[in-house]
C-alpha positions as CSV (number, residue, x, y, z in Angstrom):
1,M,68.0,73.8,129.4
2,I,71.6,72.4,130.0
3,K,72.6,70.0,127.2
4,K,74.6,66.9,128.2
5,R,77.7,65.9,126.3
6,L,77.2,63.2,123.7
7,L,79.4,60.8,125.7
8,W,77.0,61.1,128.7
9,Q,74.0,60.6,126.4
10,L,75.4,57.5,124.6
11,F,77.2,55.7,127.5
12,P,74.2,55.3,129.8
13,L,72.3,53.8,126.8
14,Y,75.2,51.3,126.4
15,L,75.0,50.5,130.1
16,I,71.3,49.9,130.0
17,I,71.6,47.7,126.9
18,V,74.3,45.7,128.6
19,V,72.4,45.3,131.9
20,V,69.1,44.4,130.2
21,S,70.9,41.9,128.0
22,M,72.6,40.3,131.0
23,V,69.4,40.1,133.0
24,V,67.5,38.6,130.0
25,M,70.3,36.1,129.4
26,L,70.4,35.1,133.1
27,G,66.7,34.7,133.3
28,Y,66.5,32.7,130.1
29,Y,69.4,30.3,130.9
30,S,68.4,29.8,134.5
31,G,64.9,29.0,133.5
32,S,66.0,26.7,130.7
33,L,68.4,24.9,133.0
34,R,65.7,24.4,135.6
35,E,63.2,23.1,133.1
36,M,65.8,20.8,131.6
37,Y,66.8,19.4,135.0
38,L,63.2,19.0,136.1
39,G,62.4,17.3,132.9
40,T,65.2,14.8,133.3
41,V,64.2,14.1,136.9
42,A,60.5,13.6,135.8
43,Q,61.6,11.1,133.1
44,G,63.7,9.3,135.7
45,L,60.8,9.1,138.1
46,E,58.5,7.8,135.4
47,A,61.1,5.2,134.4
48,R,61.6,4.0,137.9
49,A,57.9,3.7,138.5
50,N,57.5,1.7,135.3
51,L,60.3,-0.7,136.4
52,L,58.3,-1.3,139.6
53,I,55.1,-2.3,137.9
54,P,55.9,-6.1,137.6
55,E,57.2,-6.2,141.1
56,V,54.2,-4.4,142.6
57,T,51.7,-6.4,140.5
58,A,52.9,-9.6,142.0
59,F,52.3,-8.4,145.5
60,L,48.9,-7.0,144.7
61,D,47.9,-10.4,143.6
62,S,48.7,-11.7,147.1
63,P,47.1,-9.3,149.6
64,E,48.8,-11.1,152.5
65,R,52.2,-10.0,151.1
66,I,51.4,-6.3,151.1
67,A,53.3,-5.7,154.3
68,E,56.3,-7.4,152.8
69,L,56.0,-4.9,149.9
70,S,56.9,-2.0,152.1
71,K,60.1,-3.6,153.1
72,I,61.0,-4.3,149.5
73,L,60.2,-0.7,148.5
74,K,62.3,0.6,151.4
75,E,65.3,-1.3,150.2
76,M,64.8,-0.2,146.7
77,G,64.2,3.4,147.8
78,I,67.4,3.5,149.7
79,K,69.4,2.1,146.7
80,S,67.8,4.6,144.2
81,R,67.5,7.4,146.7
82,T,63.8,7.6,145.8
83,R,60.7,7.6,147.8
84,I,58.3,4.9,146.5
85,T,54.6,4.8,147.3
86,V,51.9,2.4,146.2
87,I,48.4,3.9,146.4
88,L,45.2,1.9,145.9
89,P,42.4,3.3,143.7
90,N,40.5,4.5,146.7
91,G,43.5,6.6,147.8
92,E,44.8,4.4,150.6
93,V,48.5,4.0,150.8
94,A,49.3,0.3,150.4
95,A,53.0,0.6,150.8
96,D,55.7,3.4,151.2
97,S,59.4,3.3,151.3
98,D,59.8,6.0,153.9
99,Q,56.7,6.0,156.1
100,D,54.3,3.6,157.8
101,P,51.3,3.3,155.4
102,A,48.9,2.9,158.3
103,K,49.8,6.4,159.6
104,M,49.6,8.1,156.2
105,E,46.5,10.0,155.1
106,N,44.4,9.2,152.1
107,H,46.1,10.3,148.8
108,A,43.0,10.3,146.6
109,A,43.1,14.2,146.4
110,R,46.7,14.4,145.5
111,P,47.0,16.0,142.0
112,E,49.5,13.5,140.7
113,V,47.4,10.6,142.0
114,I,44.3,12.0,140.3
115,T,46.1,12.2,137.0
116,A,47.4,8.7,137.3
117,L,44.0,7.3,138.2
118,S,42.7,8.8,135.0
119,G,45.2,6.7,133.1
120,N,48.0,9.2,132.6
121,T,51.4,9.9,134.1
122,G,51.2,12.6,136.7
123,I,54.2,14.8,137.3
124,I,54.1,17.6,139.9
125,T,56.5,19.5,142.2
126,R,55.3,20.7,145.7
127,Y,56.4,21.0,149.3
128,S,56.0,17.8,151.3
129,N,54.7,18.4,154.7
130,T,55.5,14.9,155.7
131,L,59.2,15.1,154.8
132,D,59.4,18.9,155.2
133,V,61.2,19.4,151.8
134,R,60.3,20.3,148.3
135,M,59.6,17.1,146.3
136,M,58.9,16.1,142.7
137,Y,56.3,13.4,142.4
138,G,55.8,11.1,139.4
139,A,52.7,8.9,139.5
140,V,52.2,6.0,137.0
141,P,49.0,4.0,136.8
142,L,49.3,0.2,137.2
143,L,46.8,-1.2,134.7
144,V,45.5,-4.7,134.7
145,E,43.2,-5.6,131.9
146,G,42.5,-1.9,131.2
147,K,41.7,-1.1,134.9
148,T,43.8,0.8,137.3
149,R,44.7,-1.5,140.1
150,A,47.0,0.9,141.9
151,V,49.2,4.0,141.4
152,I,53.0,3.7,141.7
153,R,54.4,7.0,142.8
154,T,58.0,7.9,142.9
155,A,59.4,11.0,144.4
156,V,62.8,12.7,144.9
157,P,63.7,15.8,146.9
158,I,64.7,18.8,144.7
159,S,66.0,21.1,147.5
160,S,69.6,20.1,146.7
161,F,69.1,21.0,143.1
162,D,67.7,24.3,144.2
163,A,70.9,24.9,146.2
164,I,73.0,23.8,143.2
165,L,71.0,26.0,140.9
166,D,71.2,29.0,143.2
167,A,75.0,28.6,143.5
168,F,75.2,28.3,139.7
169,F,73.0,31.3,139.3
170,N,75.2,33.3,141.7
171,R,78.2,32.4,139.6
172,M,76.3,33.4,136.5
173,V,75.4,36.7,138.1
174,I,79.1,37.3,139.0
175,G,80.2,36.3,135.5
176,A,77.5,38.5,134.0
177,C,78.6,41.5,136.1
178,M,82.2,41.0,135.1
179,I,81.2,40.7,131.5
180,A,79.0,43.8,131.9
181,L,81.9,45.7,133.5
182,A,84.3,44.6,130.7
183,V,81.8,45.5,128.0
184,S,81.1,48.9,129.7
185,L,84.9,49.7,129.9
186,I,85.3,48.7,126.3
187,S,82.2,50.7,125.3
188,W,83.6,53.7,127.2
189,W,87.0,53.4,125.4
190,L,85.3,53.0,122.0
191,L,83.0,55.9,122.6
192,R,85.9,58.1,123.7
193,R,87.9,57.0,120.7
194,F,84.9,57.7,118.5
195,L,84.0,61.0,120.1
196,L,87.6,62.4,120.4
197,P,87.7,63.5,116.7
198,L,84.3,65.1,117.2
199,E,85.7,67.0,120.2
200,D,88.6,68.2,118.1
201,I,86.1,69.3,115.4
202,R,84.0,71.1,118.0
203,N,87.1,72.9,119.4
204,G,88.2,73.8,115.9
205,V,84.8,75.1,115.0
206,Q,84.8,77.1,118.3
207,R,88.1,78.7,117.2
208,F,86.5,79.5,113.9
209,A,83.6,81.1,115.6
210,N,86.0,83.2,117.7
211,G,87.5,84.6,114.5
212,D,90.6,82.4,114.3
213,L,90.2,81.1,110.8
214,T,93.9,80.4,110.4
215,S,93.9,77.4,112.7
216,R,93.2,74.0,111.4
217,I,91.3,71.0,112.8
218,Y,93.4,67.9,113.5
219,V,92.3,65.3,110.9
220,H,91.9,61.7,112.4
221,G,89.3,59.1,113.1
222,S,86.9,57.3,110.8
223,K,86.5,58.0,107.1
224,E,83.3,60.1,107.6
225,I,84.9,62.2,110.4
226,V,88.1,62.7,108.4
227,Y,86.0,63.9,105.5
228,L,84.0,66.2,107.7
229,A,87.2,67.7,109.3
230,R,88.7,68.3,105.8
231,L,85.5,70.0,104.7
232,M,85.6,72.2,107.8
233,N,89.3,73.2,107.2
234,K,88.5,73.9,103.6
235,M,85.5,76.0,104.6
236,A,87.7,78.0,107.2
237,M,90.3,78.6,104.5
238,Q,87.8,79.9,102.0
239,L,86.1,82.0,104.6
240,N,89.4,83.5,105.7
241,E,90.3,84.3,102.1
242,R,86.9,85.9,101.5
243,I,87.0,87.8,104.8
244,D,90.5,89.1,104.0
245,T,89.2,90.2,100.6
246,V,86.2,91.9,102.1
247,V,88.3,93.6,104.8
248,R,90.9,94.7,102.2
249,Q,88.2,96.1,99.9
250,R,86.4,97.7,102.9
251,N,89.7,99.3,104.1
252,E,90.4,100.5,100.6
253,L,86.8,101.9,100.4
254,D,87.1,103.5,103.8
255,A,90.4,105.0,102.8
256,V,88.9,106.5,99.7
257,F,85.7,107.4,101.6
258,S,87.7,109.1,104.4
259,S,90.2,110.9,102.1
260,M,87.5,112.5,100.0
261,T,87.2,116.2,100.3
262,D,83.5,116.0,99.4
263,G,81.1,114.9,102.1
264,V,79.3,111.6,101.5
265,I,76.2,110.4,103.4
266,A,74.5,107.1,102.7
267,V,70.9,106.5,104.0
268,D,68.7,103.4,103.9
269,S,65.1,103.2,102.6
270,S,63.8,104.6,105.9
271,E,66.1,107.7,105.7
272,R,68.3,106.3,108.4
273,I,72.0,107.2,108.1
274,I,74.1,104.1,107.6
275,S,77.4,105.7,106.7
276,I,79.0,109.2,106.8
277,N,82.6,110.2,106.0
278,R,84.8,112.7,107.8
279,A,84.3,115.4,105.2
280,A,80.5,115.4,105.7
281,V,81.0,115.5,109.5
282,R,83.4,118.4,109.2
283,L,81.3,120.3,106.6
284,L,78.0,120.0,108.6
285,E,79.7,120.1,112.0
286,L,78.3,116.8,113.2
287,E,79.4,114.1,115.7
288,P,80.0,110.9,113.7
289,D,79.1,108.5,116.5
290,A,76.0,110.5,117.4
291,V,74.5,110.6,113.9
292,R,75.2,107.2,112.6
293,G,72.1,105.1,112.8
294,K,69.8,108.1,113.2
295,L,67.1,109.4,110.9
296,I,68.3,112.2,108.6
297,H,65.9,114.7,110.1
298,E,67.1,113.8,113.6
299,A,70.8,114.1,112.9
300,I,71.0,117.0,110.5
301,R,68.9,120.2,111.3
302,N,68.7,121.5,107.7
303,A,65.4,121.6,105.9
304,D,67.0,121.9,102.5
305,L,69.1,118.8,102.9
306,Q,66.1,116.8,104.4
307,N,63.8,117.8,101.5
308,F,66.6,117.0,99.0
309,V,66.9,113.4,100.3
310,R,63.1,112.9,99.9
311,R,63.4,114.2,96.3
312,V,66.2,111.7,95.7
313,F,63.9,108.9,96.9
314,N,61.3,110.0,94.4
315,S,63.6,110.4,91.4
316,A,64.7,107.8,89.0
317,A,68.0,109.5,88.0
318,G,70.5,111.6,90.0
319,I,69.7,115.1,90.9
320,D,71.7,118.1,92.2
321,Y,70.9,121.2,94.3
322,E,72.6,124.1,95.9
323,F,72.0,125.4,99.4
324,R,73.7,127.7,101.9
325,I,74.2,127.6,105.7
326,Y,75.6,130.1,108.2
327,K,78.6,129.0,110.4
328,N,80.0,131.4,112.8
329,R,78.0,134.2,111.2
330,Q,79.6,133.5,107.8
331,E,77.8,132.3,104.8
332,Q,78.8,129.0,103.3
333,F,77.7,127.5,100.0
334,F,77.2,123.8,99.2
335,K,76.4,121.9,96.1
336,I,74.8,118.4,96.7
337,Y,74.3,115.5,94.3
338,G,72.0,112.6,95.1
339,A,71.3,109.2,93.6
340,I,69.3,106.2,94.7
341,L,71.1,102.9,95.8
342,K,70.1,99.5,94.5
343,D,71.1,96.0,95.5
344,S,72.4,93.2,93.2
345,Q,68.7,92.4,92.3
346,G,68.0,96.0,91.4
347,Q,65.8,96.6,94.4
348,F,65.8,100.1,96.0
349,I,67.7,100.1,99.3
350,G,68.5,103.8,100.0
351,A,70.3,106.8,98.6
352,V,73.7,108.4,98.6
353,V,74.3,112.2,98.9
354,I,77.5,113.9,98.0
355,I,78.1,117.3,99.5
356,T,80.7,119.7,97.9
357,D,81.8,122.9,99.6
358,I,81.7,125.6,96.9
359,T,82.1,128.5,99.3
360,Q,85.7,129.2,98.1
361,S,84.8,129.1,94.5
362,R,81.7,131.3,95.1
363,K,83.9,133.7,97.1
364,L,86.5,133.7,94.3
365,E,83.7,134.3,91.8
366,I,82.5,137.2,93.9
367,V,86.1,138.5,94.3
368,R,86.7,138.1,90.5
369,R,83.5,139.9,89.7
370,D,84.4,142.7,92.2
371,F,87.9,142.8,90.8
372,V,86.7,143.3,87.3
373,A,84.3,145.9,88.5
374,N,87.0,147.6,90.6
375,V,89.6,147.5,87.8
376,S,87.1,148.9,85.4
377,H,86.2,151.6,87.8
378,E,89.8,152.4,88.7
379,L,90.9,152.6,85.1
380,R,87.8,154.5,84.0
381,T,88.6,157.5,86.2
382,P,92.1,158.3,84.9
383,I,91.0,157.4,81.3
384,A,88.0,159.7,81.5
385,A,90.2,162.5,82.8
386,I,92.8,162.0,80.1
387,K,90.1,161.8,77.4
388,G,88.4,164.9,78.6
389,A,91.6,167.0,78.9
390,S,92.8,165.8,75.5
391,E,89.5,166.5,73.8
392,L,89.5,170.1,75.1
393,L,93.1,170.5,73.9
394,I,92.3,169.0,70.5
395,S,89.2,171.2,70.0
396,G,91.3,174.4,70.2
397,D,88.8,176.1,72.4
398,I,91.5,176.8,74.9
399,D,93.9,179.6,73.9
400,N,95.3,180.4,77.3
401,D,98.7,178.9,77.9
402,K,98.0,178.6,81.6
403,D,94.9,176.5,81.0
404,K,96.7,174.4,78.5
405,A,99.4,173.7,81.0
406,E,96.8,172.8,83.6
407,F,95.1,170.3,81.3
408,L,98.5,168.9,80.2
409,S,99.3,168.4,83.9
410,I,96.0,166.6,84.4
411,I,96.9,164.2,81.6
412,D,100.4,163.7,83.0
413,V,99.0,163.0,86.6
414,Q,96.3,160.6,85.4
415,T,98.8,158.9,83.0
416,E,101.1,158.3,86.0
417,R,98.2,157.0,88.0
418,L,97.2,154.7,85.2
419,S,100.8,153.5,85.0
420,L,100.9,152.8,88.7
421,I,97.7,150.8,88.6
422,I,99.1,148.7,85.7
423,D,102.4,148.3,87.5
424,D,100.7,147.1,90.7
425,L,98.5,144.7,88.7
426,L,101.5,143.3,86.9
427,A,103.4,143.0,90.3
428,L,100.4,141.3,91.9
429,S,100.2,138.9,89.0
430,R,103.9,138.0,89.2
431,I,103.6,137.5,93.0
432,E,100.6,135.2,92.5
433,Q,102.6,133.1,89.9
434,E,105.5,132.8,92.4
435,E,103.0,131.9,95.1
436,N,101.6,129.0,93.1
437,K,105.0,127.5,92.4
438,E,105.8,124.3,94.3
439,E,109.4,125.3,94.8
440,K,109.8,128.9,95.9
441,D,113.1,130.9,95.7
442,L,113.5,131.5,99.4
443,S,116.7,131.7,101.4
444,V,117.5,131.9,105.1
445,M,119.3,135.2,105.6
446,P,119.4,138.3,107.9
447,I,116.4,140.6,107.4
448,K,117.7,143.8,109.1
449,D,119.4,145.1,105.9
450,V,116.3,144.3,103.8
451,I,114.0,146.2,106.1
452,A,116.5,149.1,106.4
453,S,116.6,149.3,102.6
454,A,112.8,149.6,102.5
455,I,112.9,152.4,105.1
456,H,115.6,154.2,103.1
457,D,113.3,154.1,100.0
458,C,110.5,155.8,102.1
459,E,112.6,158.4,103.8
460,V,112.1,161.1,101.1
461,F,108.3,160.7,101.4
462,A,108.5,160.7,105.2
463,T,110.7,163.8,105.3
464,E,108.2,165.6,103.1
465,K,105.5,164.9,105.7
466,K,107.9,165.5,108.6
467,I,107.4,162.0,109.9
468,L,110.1,160.2,111.8
469,I,110.6,156.5,111.1
470,K,111.9,154.5,114.1
471,F,113.4,151.0,113.4
472,T,114.2,148.2,115.9
473,C,115.7,144.9,114.9
474,D,118.3,142.4,116.1
475,D,121.4,142.3,113.9
476,N,121.4,138.4,113.9
477,L,117.7,137.9,113.2
478,T,117.3,135.7,110.2
479,A,114.2,134.3,108.3
480,K,113.5,132.4,105.1
481,I,112.8,135.2,102.6
482,Q,113.0,136.5,99.1
483,P,114.7,139.9,99.7
484,R,113.1,141.8,96.8
485,L,109.5,140.8,97.6
486,L,109.9,141.3,101.4
487,E,111.4,144.8,100.8
488,Q,108.4,145.6,98.5
489,A,105.9,144.5,101.2
490,V,107.6,146.6,103.9
491,V,107.7,149.6,101.6
492,N,104.0,149.3,100.9
493,L,103.2,149.1,104.6
494,I,105.5,152.1,105.5
495,E,104.1,154.2,102.7
496,N,100.5,153.5,103.9
497,A,101.6,154.4,107.4
498,I,103.1,157.7,106.2
499,K,100.0,158.5,104.1
500,Y,97.6,158.1,106.9
501,S,99.7,159.6,109.7
502,D,99.6,163.2,110.7
503,A,102.6,165.5,110.1
504,G,105.0,165.5,112.9
505,S,104.1,162.0,114.1
506,H,106.3,158.9,113.8
507,V,106.1,155.4,112.3
508,A,107.6,152.5,114.2
509,V,109.1,149.5,112.3
510,A,110.2,146.5,114.2
511,A,111.2,142.9,113.7
512,S,111.4,140.2,116.4
513,E,111.6,136.5,116.9
514,Q,108.7,134.5,118.5
515,G,109.3,130.8,118.6
516,K,109.8,129.5,115.1
517,E,108.4,132.7,113.6
518,V,109.7,136.1,112.8
519,I,107.2,139.0,113.0
520,V,107.8,142.3,111.1
521,S,105.5,145.1,112.4
522,V,104.7,148.6,111.1
523,K,102.8,150.9,113.5
524,D,101.5,154.3,112.8
525,N,99.6,156.9,114.8
526,G,97.0,157.8,112.2
527,C,93.3,157.8,112.0
528,G,92.9,154.1,112.4
529,I,90.5,151.7,110.7
530,P,86.9,150.9,111.8
531,H,86.4,147.3,113.0
532,E,83.9,146.4,110.2
533,H,86.6,147.0,107.6
534,L,89.4,145.0,109.1
535,S,88.4,141.7,107.5
536,R,88.4,143.2,104.0
537,I,91.2,145.7,103.8
538,F,93.6,143.2,102.2
539,E,91.2,142.7,99.2
540,R,92.1,144.2,95.9
541,F,90.9,147.8,95.4
542,Y,89.1,147.8,98.8
543,R,89.2,151.2,100.3
544,V,88.0,152.3,103.8
545,D,87.7,156.0,102.7
546,K,87.7,156.0,98.9
547,S,87.9,159.8,98.4
548,R,90.8,160.1,100.8
549,S,92.6,157.1,99.3
550,R,92.4,158.5,95.8
551,K,93.5,161.9,97.1
552,N,96.6,160.2,98.6
553,G,97.4,158.6,95.3
554,G,96.8,155.0,96.3
555,T,95.9,152.3,93.7
556,G,94.0,150.1,96.2
557,L,96.4,147.2,95.6
558,G,99.2,147.8,98.1
559,L,97.8,145.7,101.0
560,A,96.7,142.9,98.6
561,I,100.3,142.8,97.4
562,V,101.5,142.6,101.0
563,K,99.1,139.7,101.7
564,H,100.2,137.6,98.7
565,I,103.9,138.3,99.5
566,A,103.3,137.0,103.1
567,H,101.6,133.9,101.7
568,L,104.5,133.3,99.3
569,H,106.8,133.3,102.3
570,G,104.6,130.7,104.0
571,G,103.4,133.3,106.5
572,R,100.4,135.5,107.0
573,V,99.5,139.2,107.5
574,D,97.4,140.6,110.3
575,V,96.2,144.0,111.5
576,E,95.3,145.7,114.8
577,S,93.5,149.0,114.6
578,K,91.0,151.3,116.3
579,P,89.6,154.6,115.1
580,N,91.8,157.5,116.1
581,S,94.3,155.2,117.7
582,G,96.5,154.3,114.8
583,S,97.1,150.9,113.1
584,T,99.7,148.1,113.4
585,F,100.3,145.7,110.5
586,Y,102.1,142.4,111.1
587,V,103.9,140.2,108.6
588,T,104.7,136.8,109.9
589,L,107.6,134.9,108.3
590,Q,109.0,131.4,108.8
591,K,112.3,131.4,110.7
592,S,113.7,128.4,108.7
């Protein structure tokens, strides 16, 4: 239903009140004026009739003079502009100022005559068929010794008064219309003036409703409206301050919520997701807009997480749990903590779940455990050999100088191997320390001489195996490097290429620029590496063929050292290899 404006609700009421008031006033005053005038006329008719009593009495005493009475009444009627009639008790007209009594009908049935014959004054207004006008009649009894001898009736026409009264009434109507129009215009102006501040308040509240709480309502009008406008402005100011505070706090909370590395999921009492941060979306590979507002079992297809949320609902204190998922065929570990949410009255409203990705720490734990096992294994072998050879020598059971020399050679070789392992471990430790520094000692310089120096260090070993090293590099190629470490990485790669290449083959070393990166590659033509080992060959002590690696004298740390040197330079290390097709190792460096 369409609501009318307050102006169009009040103004018609004002008009109705004004019109009804004017109609009532006109009716009352016109009626009062008529009654007052007719009363005055009636009093005059009665007075005139009473003045005629002595005159008419004298004629009644002399019946022969009745005819003369009509003449006298005619003269008197002309002077007073009154019709005068003398009626006998039997209703016959004895004399009349306007008509011939002989031609007039009996008046015994006339109401005023009947009243006068009963001894009272009769006043009545009616239409006169004789004179064809409206007349007021006043009949007075003429009493002689208590008996009514005749009725003296006076009458005047009131048609002229009706015309005067109608003209007066028309003037009153015109005046009332003008007054009503004036009052209506004044009412319109007053209503507009009264409602204008309310319109300003309405417009101001509309702006508030649209979110513009900085605007203010123009304060004017009556005391009550001014008070209301000031209250509305104060309310808007307080709301604006509170909303600013809430928005600021929400933005701060969102910033903290979004920047958290741990995933956070908040659910209501019906297990419906009400909030989820970016970390949770990333960790669980979800669509934020698609999951928000959905039930937990609809949005997240993980039974462990779903059961954990139900456990949180049934627990009084916070609980934690670990679970794993598989993403891209890789195992990932998560630790989750959950606690119930309560409102300000302490009522249960939902739960919050915090998800922490512990995959890296678990992998580091596995690597650390494997590293300890590998170190123990790698060290145990040369130590056991040294201990066995030395025990035999100490026991004195060996008298042959040739055997003694052989056991001493074993001790020397294993001691050298043990020294190499310790040196590589110390080197790896130093590189990791350098890698963890915020400011690294790197400089932009040509890399050709650094790689050439590494090739020079490996030439003796290559010559022994009759392997040719080919080198390709632009003289002006520069990168952001630490020369000593880069040379060590290239030496490790070249030595590995020589170890696993057949005699008479060649190793290709190259450096080239690709965009903002410089790539150093070492390619051999050896036995290659099976695909299932490629992802792990840069781990410490990882060996594709353990027996062959030990036979070649490797410590199992060379490629791990290369990987950390590449990371220290802000780059990476990659490998391409197929069995029986050789391998190519790439070290990517930053150009600047």
